[in-house]
C-alpha positions as CSV (number, residue, x, y, z in Angstrom):
1,M,102.0,-137.6,38.8
2,N,103.6,-138.1,42.2
3,S,103.2,-136.0,45.3
4,T,106.4,-134.0,44.8
5,A,105.3,-133.0,41.3
6,L,101.9,-132.1,42.5
7,W,103.4,-130.0,45.3
8,Y,105.6,-128.0,43.0
9,T,102.8,-127.5,40.5
10,T,100.5,-126.3,43.3
11,R,103.1,-123.7,44.4
12,A,103.9,-122.5,40.9
13,S,100.3,-122.3,39.8
14,G,99.3,-120.4,42.9
15,I,102.0,-117.8,42.5
16,V,101.1,-117.3,38.8
17,A,97.4,-117.1,39.6
18,L,98.1,-114.3,42.1
19,A,100.2,-112.4,39.6
20,L,97.6,-112.7,36.9
21,L,94.9,-111.7,39.4
22,T,96.9,-108.6,40.2
23,V,97.2,-107.7,36.5
24,T,93.5,-108.2,36.2
25,M,92.8,-105.8,39.1
26,V,95.1,-103.1,37.7
27,L,93.5,-103.4,34.3
28,G,90.0,-103.3,35.8
29,L,90.8,-100.2,37.8
30,T,92.3,-98.4,34.9
31,T,89.6,-99.5,32.5
32,T,86.9,-98.2,34.8
33,G,88.8,-95.0,35.1
34,R,88.9,-94.6,31.3
35,A,92.6,-94.9,31.1
36,R,93.7,-94.9,27.4
37,A,97.1,-95.1,25.8
38,R,97.6,-92.9,22.8
39,N,98.0,-95.9,20.4
40,W,95.9,-98.4,22.4
41,P,92.2,-98.4,21.7
42,G,89.7,-98.9,24.5
43,F,88.3,-102.2,23.2
44,A,91.9,-103.7,23.2
45,H,92.3,-102.7,26.8
46,Q,89.0,-104.4,27.7
47,E,89.9,-107.5,25.6
48,L,93.3,-107.8,27.4
49,H,91.5,-107.5,30.7
50,R,89.1,-110.3,29.7
51,R,91.8,-112.6,28.4
52,I,94.1,-112.2,31.5
53,S,91.1,-112.9,33.7
54,M,90.5,-116.2,31.9
55,M,94.2,-117.1,32.2
56,S,94.0,-116.4,36.0
57,M,91.0,-118.8,36.2
58,V,92.9,-121.5,34.4
59,F,95.9,-121.3,36.7
60,L,93.6,-121.1,39.7
61,A,91.9,-124.3,38.5
62,I,95.3,-126.0,38.2
63,H,96.2,-124.8,41.7
64,I,93.0,-126.1,43.2
65,L,93.1,-129.5,41.4
66,T,96.7,-130.2,42.3
67,S,96.1,-129.2,45.9
68,V,93.2,-131.6,46.3
69,L,95.0,-134.5,44.5
70,D,98.2,-134.2,46.5
71,T,98.1,-137.0,49.1
72,Y,100.6,-135.4,51.4
73,V,97.9,-133.4,53.0
74,H,94.1,-133.9,52.9
75,I,92.1,-130.9,51.9
76,G,88.9,-132.5,50.5
77,W,86.7,-131.7,47.5
78,S,84.1,-130.0,49.5
79,A,86.7,-127.4,50.7
80,I,86.9,-126.1,47.1
81,V,83.5,-124.4,47.4
82,V,82.6,-124.5,51.1
83,P,84.9,-122.3,53.1
84,F,86.5,-123.5,56.4
85,T,85.6,-127.2,56.0
86,S,89.1,-128.5,55.3
87,S,90.8,-130.5,58.0
88,Y,94.1,-129.1,57.0
89,S,94.9,-125.5,58.0
90,R,91.2,-124.7,58.1
91,F,91.4,-121.0,58.3
92,W,94.0,-120.3,55.5
93,V,92.5,-122.9,53.2
94,G,89.1,-121.4,54.0
95,M,90.4,-117.9,53.0
96,G,91.5,-119.4,49.7
97,T,88.1,-120.9,49.2
98,V,86.4,-117.5,49.8
99,A,88.7,-116.0,47.2
100,V,87.8,-118.8,44.7
101,D,84.0,-118.3,45.3
102,L,84.3,-114.6,44.7
103,M,86.4,-115.0,41.6
104,T,84.0,-117.6,40.2
105,A,81.0,-115.3,40.8
106,V,82.8,-112.4,39.0
107,F,83.9,-114.6,36.2
108,V,80.5,-116.2,35.6
109,S,78.8,-112.8,35.8
110,S,81.2,-111.5,33.2
111,L,80.3,-114.3,30.8
112,L,76.6,-113.5,31.3
113,R,76.9,-109.7,31.3
114,S,74.8,-109.3,28.2
115,R,71.9,-111.1,29.9
116,M,72.1,-109.3,33.2
117,N,70.9,-106.0,34.6
118,P,73.8,-103.6,34.4
119,R,73.3,-102.6,38.1
120,T,73.3,-106.2,39.2
121,W,76.4,-107.0,37.1
122,R,78.2,-104.0,38.5
123,G,77.4,-105.0,42.1
124,I,78.7,-108.6,41.6
125,H,81.8,-107.2,39.8
126,W,82.7,-105.2,42.9
127,L,83.4,-108.6,44.6
128,A,86.7,-108.7,42.7
129,Y,88.0,-105.9,44.9
130,G,87.5,-108.1,47.9
131,C,88.9,-111.2,46.2
132,W,92.4,-109.9,45.7
133,P,93.4,-109.0,49.3
134,I,91.9,-112.4,50.5
135,A,93.9,-114.2,47.9
136,L,97.0,-112.3,49.1
137,A,96.3,-113.3,52.7
138,H,95.9,-116.9,51.6
139,T,99.3,-116.8,49.9
140,F,101.1,-115.5,52.9
141,G,99.2,-117.6,55.4
142,L,99.5,-121.0,53.7
143,G,102.2,-120.6,51.0
144,T,105.3,-122.6,51.7
145,D,107.3,-120.0,49.8
146,S,105.9,-117.0,51.6
147,G,109.1,-116.4,53.4
148,E,111.3,-116.5,50.3
149,P,112.8,-113.1,49.3
150,W,111.6,-113.4,45.7
151,V,108.0,-114.1,46.8
152,I,108.1,-111.2,49.2
153,A,109.4,-109.0,46.4
154,L,106.7,-110.3,44.0
155,V,104.0,-109.6,46.5
156,A,105.4,-106.1,47.2
157,V,105.2,-105.4,43.5
158,C,101.6,-106.6,43.4
159,I,100.6,-104.4,46.3
160,V,102.3,-101.3,44.9
161,A,100.7,-102.0,41.5
162,V,97.2,-102.4,42.8
163,G,97.6,-99.6,45.3
164,G,98.9,-97.2,42.6
165,A,96.0,-98.1,40.3
166,F,93.5,-97.6,43.1
167,L,94.9,-94.1,44.0
168,W,95.0,-93.1,40.3
169,R,91.4,-94.1,39.9
170,L,90.4,-92.3,43.1
171,R,92.2,-89.2,41.8
172,V,90.4,-89.4,38.4
173,T,87.0,-90.0,40.0
174,T,87.4,-87.1,42.4
175,K,88.6,-84.8,39.6
176,R,85.7,-85.8,37.4
177,A,83.2,-85.3,40.2
178,V,84.6,-81.8,40.9
179,G,84.5,-81.0,37.1
180,L,80.8,-82.2,36.9
181,S,79.9,-80.1,39.9
182,A,81.6,-77.0,38.5
183,A,79.9,-77.6,35.1
184,G,76.5,-77.9,36.8
185,S,77.0,-74.7,38.7
186,T,78.0,-72.9,35.6
187,A,75.0,-74.2,33.6
188,L,72.7,-73.2,36.5
189,S,74.1,-69.7,36.6
190,A,73.8,-69.4,32.8
191,A,70.3,-70.6,32.9
192,S,69.4,-68.1,35.6
193,S,71.0,-65.3,33.5
194,V,69.1,-66.4,30.4
195,R,65.8,-66.4,32.3
196,G,66.6,-63.0,33.8
197,V,67.3,-61.2,30.5
198,P,63.9,-61.6,28.9
199,T,62.2,-60.6,32.2
200,S,64.2,-57.3,32.3
201,S,63.6,-56.7,28.7
202,R,59.9,-57.1,29.1
203,L,59.9,-54.7,32.1
204,V,61.8,-52.1,30.1
205,T,59.6,-52.5,27.0
206,S,56.4,-52.3,29.2
207,S,57.7,-49.1,30.8
208,A,58.5,-47.6,27.4
209,R,55.1,-48.4,26.1
210,G,53.4,-46.9,29.2
211,A,55.4,-43.7,28.7
212,Q,54.4,-43.4,25.1
213,H,50.7,-44.1,25.9
214,E,50.8,-41.3,28.5
215,Q,52.2,-38.9,26.0
């Protein structure tokens, strides 16, 4: 494969990887927020999330491999995993490396989820929310197509999709927290009332018995 073919493959795979990562983010936010379609079971939502995550990793691997093999610029194999070591566009390539490292950590932890402590897995999985904006910055900072109208439109759609999913989840989480707080207050009031009724009854009964004894 010549340099021109590698260059086009790098560009295409990078854009596809970003789009798939965006879909993964949206599905992750809505899955965590317990979004469910009427005819779409929860396990199908999670399975779709997992499969699209795997597809994004495949296109990411193609993007990385073709970038390193392209002889037009020298990136170096070490720059794949060690940020800011590339001699070419050190900062923006380094941002891409950070995104790759975060995505890899999230992907591997997902594969090992059944063997991990839930709290540890959840903490690692939060890295995904930092990965997406870094990948977006890498696309605009280094992408040769970043100034093209169709790329700008695609990125705008990605931002709106993730932003909308985030706001929806924030709304659902806030509503749930308010509901739990209200339910807790109601339960506490009910418990206090239940505890108060026997006490009053015992006082009335004791008074009645005392009056009868005096008579």
